[in-house]
N, C-alpha and C positions, 0 to 999 in steps of 0.2 A: 504494500500500500504506500502511496505517496502523500505528500503534504505540501501546503504553501503557507509561508509566513509573510504577512503584510508588514513591510518595514520601510516603505518609501516616503512616509509622511514627513512634513516639515517640523512637526513637534512645536508649533508656535506657542502652545500653552506652557511649555517648559523653558522658554527663553529666560535668561541668556544662556542656559546650559547648551541649548541646541543651536546657538549661533555658530559654534565651532565643532559640534559633535552631532552625529545623527541620533535621533531620538532613541532608536533601538539599542544604542550603546551607552546610554545614560546609566551610570552605576546604581544598583539597588542592593544595598547590604553587601557590597564588595563584588557584585557580579553585574555585567551588562544585562539590562532587562531582557534582551532577546534570549539569554541563556535559559530562562525559565520555561518558555514554551518549547524551546529546542530540546531540553532535557525531558520534558513530558513526552514528546514524540518518541525520543530515543528509548525511553523506558518501556514503551509499548511496541518496540520493534519497528517503528516507522523511520526509515533511515534515508529515503530518497526525498529530499526537501528542496523546493525552489523558493527563493527569497527575492521579492521585488525590491529594487533599490532606486533611489533618486537623489535625495538630499545627502551630501557627503558620501556618495555611493562608494567611493574608493576606500573610505575608512571601514565600511561594513565588509567589503570584500577582503580587505587586508586582515581584519579580525577573524572572520569565519574561514577564509581560504576555501579549500575544497571540502571542508568539513571533517577531514580524516582525524584531526586531533580531538574532535568531539565524538567520534565513532559514528558519523553519518556522512552521507554524500550530499554536498550542497551545490546547486546550480543557481544561476542568477537570471532574473528577468529585469533588464535595465530599462528605465523609463526616462527618456530625455525630458518629457513633459509629464507631470503627475496625471494619472489616469483614474484616480479614485479606486474603490474596491472592485467594481465591475470591470472597468477597463484594465485594471491590473491583472485580474484573473483571466480575462480574455487574452491578454498578452502572454500568459503562460500556458495557453491551451495545448500546445504541442507536447508539453511536459506532462500534462495531467489527463488527457482525454481518453486514456485506455481503460480506466477503472475508477471506482469510488475513491475519493481522496478527502483529506482533512484540511480545513483552513483555520488558522489561528492568528489573531492580531498579536503583534510582537510586544504590545504594551499591556498584556494581560497575564496575570499570575493566577492560575486556577488549580485547585487541588482536586482534579477530576479523574475519576476512574474511566479512562477512555475506552477500555474494553466493554464496559457496560453500555456506553453510548453507541458503540459499533453494533452490539447485539440488538439494541433497541431499533437502530436504523434498519438493519437487515430484516429483523422480524416483521417490521411494518412495511417492508418493500418501499421505503420512502425515496423520493427523488432528492430530498434534502432533509436533514435533521439539524435543527438549531438547538444548541444548549441554552436553556432559559432559566431565569431566576426571578423570584418575587422581589419587587422593589417599589417602595412608595412613590418613587419618581418615574415610574414606568411611562406614564402619560407624557411627561416632559421630554423624555429621551426617545420615545417611540414604542408604544405598547404593542404586544402580540398576544392574541387570544387563541387558546387551544380547547378542544372538546375533551370529553372523558376518555377517549381513546388515544389522546396525544396528537391528534391531527390539527394542524393549524387552520383556523376558520377566519381569522381576521389579522391583518398586518397593517399597522398604521391606520389608514382609512380605506383599505382595500379588503373586500370580503370574498371568500371563496364561494363558488356556486353550490347550491344544495344546502341541506340542513346538517348541523353537527349532531353529535351524540351527547346528550346531557347538557348541563350548564357549562358555560365557558369560563375558563380561568385566565386571568390577566398576568402577563410576565414581561420581563425585559431581556433583551438579547445580551449574551455574555461575550460575544466575539469569537465563539468556537462553533464550527459547523462541519457536518459530514455531507458531502455532495456527490451525486452521481454525474457522470459526464454529460448527460442530456441537458444539463443546465446551459450548455453552450448553444443549444438550439434557440434559446431565448435571449441571446446576446448578439449584438451587431454594432457596426460603426467603429470609428476611431476617436470619438470624443469621450471625455471622462464621464463615467456614470457609476451609480451605486448599485450594489447587489440588492440591498434591502429596500431601497426606494424605487428601483427600476426592475430588476430581474425577478425577484421573488413575487412582486405583484403580477407580473406577466405569467409566471408559473401558476399562481393561484387562479388567475382567470382561465388558464388552460387546463384546469382541473388536475394538475399534477399533485401528487401526494407529498405535501410538506408537513413535517412533524416537529414537535417541540419536546425536547428531553428536559424534564424539570430537575433542577439542580439546587440544592440548599447547603452546599459545602462552602469552603473558603474561596472567595473570588475577590481579586483586587485589580482595579483599573489604575494603572500607574501613569496616566496621561497628564496629570496636573501636579504642581509642587506639593500641594496638600496631600493628595492621594499617594504620591511617591513617598513622602515622609511617613505616612501612616503605615504603608507596607513595610518600609524599613524597620520601623519600631516593632511591628508584630514579628518579623523575622528575627530581629535581634533579641527580643524578649522570649521567643519560643512559643508565642501564642499562635503563630502560623508555622506549621511544619509540613510542607508538601511531601507526600509519600514518595515522590519520584526523585527527591534530592539525595 
């Protein structure tokens, strides 16, 4: 199985750290933040990984190299112009189009049993499975609703055709998803676009089976100085102990 790590962003919320450093290499408790999703993937035997790069791309490539010192194989998808998540994924199509693959944001630290998500995804024959969490700010960041079977029924303001099973539960996306190659049928063009705002709504409208895996474990978004400091404190104090480290 292959994976993609999104690492091309400018990291504007982490300035001035990211003025001279790519966001994914900002240190978190002594490790560049990209180490955490990288080690999660390696722990579950996923060793073929493509990383999209743009901002200070040469620093990312210098750090990761071919991945051998991390026990993985790293390839790069270079973006002269930022393509957002959808455009970035489409740019890596040739690397990923053979089989189901994992996507993780490089600024996410999640203590996730990835094997359980993969079983959930395959058992439901999903076109995509998004790892979701309860959050009181879900509406502000973009809410997702699933039915009793885990099938996604509403994403942002887009609804799936047909009726769901039971009451709907509201969640927020964690930045981790398992995706089948047929996602590329719903992608086109050379302009930047978002997977969640553009591609998944198209898949919902096309009656593709999109599912949500509910997750209530430790999850940290390291994209702002406050969240970065909170993550560092938890790791340092031992209140956050990811099983894959």
